[in-house]
C-alpha positions, 0 to 999 in steps of 0.5 A: 393653187396646185392641186395636191394629186397633179404633184408627183409622189416621190414614192411613185418613182422607178428605182433607178432613180436617186431617192432625195429624202428632201423631197418628203420634206423633212426636217434636217434632225430627221434626216440624220437619222436615216429614217424619220424620228418617232416621238411618243408620248410617254405620258399616254403611253405609261396612262394607257398600259397601266389602265390596260393592266389594271382593267386586266386584273380586276377582270382577273380577280373578278374570275377568280371570285365567281369561279369560287361562288360557282363552286360553292352553290354546286356544291351546296346543291349536290349536298341538298339532292344527296341529303333530298335523296337519303330523306326519301330512301329511309321514308321508303323504308319506312313506309315498306315497314310499316305495311308489311310483314317480318321479322324483328327477332325470331328466338323472342318470337317478335315480328313486324305486321302492317299497322292497319293489322295492329289496329284491326288486331288491338280493335277485335281485342278490346271487343 
């Protein structure tokens, strides 16, 4: 039995020697093409192609739904923040009105005073 590493590889020859395709032990039908004939497994190729397209489609649909879900969440959060700011501003204005002096209608002589002052005046009138 011969050692495969001891055999000369036809590819290792110099370019000046002629190439003999029979040294590669190729079938005659492959030699007629001038190259080795490829034998593709179309069933396998089709399966993996369709599977790849389906996986890509599922990922694309998932990304689409994630985008719309995040957009909805961020829109709701922005709306809540805006409402919170409006409520805080209204409370601040109400607190300012309840704790300060001001004019409501000067012609009619209607003014507003702080609640503490109004309670004190009312209690003084009652005594």
